[in-house]
N, C-alpha and C positions, 0 to 999 in steps of 0.2 A: 504494500499499500504506499502510496506517495505520503511523504512527510511534510510537504511544502505548506500545508495548512497551519503548521506549528509557527511559521514566521509571521503569518497573518495575525494568528492569536496573540502572539508575544507583542507585535507591533500595536495591536489594539488595546492591550493591557498598558503599554507604555503611554499611548496618546491618552487613554482615559485616566490614568494616574497623573499624568502631567496636567491634564485639564482640572482634575480635582485639586491638586496641589496649588496651581495657579489661582484658582477661585479662593481657596482658603487663605493663601498668602496675601493676595492683592485685592480681593473683593471684586475682581472683574473676570469676564469670560475670556478664555484663552482661545481666541479666534485668530488664526494665522493671517487672514487678510487685513483684520483691524489692526494687528501688531505691526505688520509691515506697511500697511497704508498710512498709520500715524508717522512713520518715519518719512514716507514720501511726501505727505501733504504738510507735514510740520506740526501736527496736532499732538504728536507724542514727544515733545521736547522734554516734558518733565521727567520721563523715564526712559530716555533714549538708550541708556547703557543696558537695560534689561531687554528692550527691544532689539538692540544689536546682538546681544548674546544669544537670543532665541533665533534670530536669522542666522547667525554663524553656526548654530547647531544644525539648522536645517540644510545649510549649504555644505558644511564640512563632515557631517556624519556619513552620508553615502560614500564619499571617497575613502573614508576610514574602513568601512565594511568592504569595500572593494579590495583594499589592501589586505585585509585579514582573510577574505574568502575567495580572492581571485575575481573573476569577471562576475558582475551581476546582470543577470538576464531579466529585463522587464517584460519579455515576450510581447512586446508591442510592436516597435518599429526601431530600425537603425537610423531612420531619417531625422537628423538633428534639427533640421529647419521645421519639420512638421511638429516636433516636440516643443520647439520655441513657440511656434504659432499658437499651439494648443495651450500652453502655460499662459501666454499673453491673454487669449480668449477667457480662460478661466479666471484670470486676475481681474479683468474688466467685468466679467460676469458677476463675481463675488462683491465687487464694489457696488454694483447696480442692485444686487440682492441684500445688501446691507450685512453681509456675512458670508462665511465659507462652511465647509462641511464640518470643520473642527468646532467652529462657533455654533452653527445651528444643529448639526448632527450629533456631535459628541456632547457638547455643553448644553445645548438647548433641549434636546430630547431628554437628557438626564434630569433636568429641571422641570419636566412636564410642560414645556412651552409648545403651545399649538403653532406659533410662527415658525419655531424650529422643526417641528414635524412637517409642516407644509413645505418648508424651504428644502428639507431633505428628500422628501418625495419628488418635488420638482427636480432637484439635482440628480437623482437616481434615474428618473425618467429621461431626462435630458441626455444624460450620459449613455443610457442604452440606445437611445435614437442616434446619437452621434457615432457610436460604434458600428451600429448597423449601416448607417449612411457611408461612413468613411471606409469601412472594411468591404461591404458587399455591393454598394452602388459605385463608389468611386475607386475602390481598390488600392487606397493609399497606405492602408495599415494591415 
């Protein structure tokens, strides 16, 4: 039996634990788009150090894992430009939706937020539609 599900389970525990710890320590929701957005638009000047540390962890942890485990296969695509475009679209979308999956999905649903549940459902449906469209209709992934 494949054991890859363990990595998803461990990652989910880490994200959930980090979200709970962030809420307990700061009294704020750990939404990645809000943390990064506050650096970009300047609204997070009062706690820029913690925001930069969060961003550094997001950027530096994957290369560390790649060094420890060799290559990391996302099983999606090797097209770097497609990944960059997708990341930018997700970034714009999360700003428009006033939050991302870590804010709405992990933290919002755990607080029984209807807005978080609705946003998460929309994210999942939109992601499914995008995969079907880009894989089966356009053949780019």
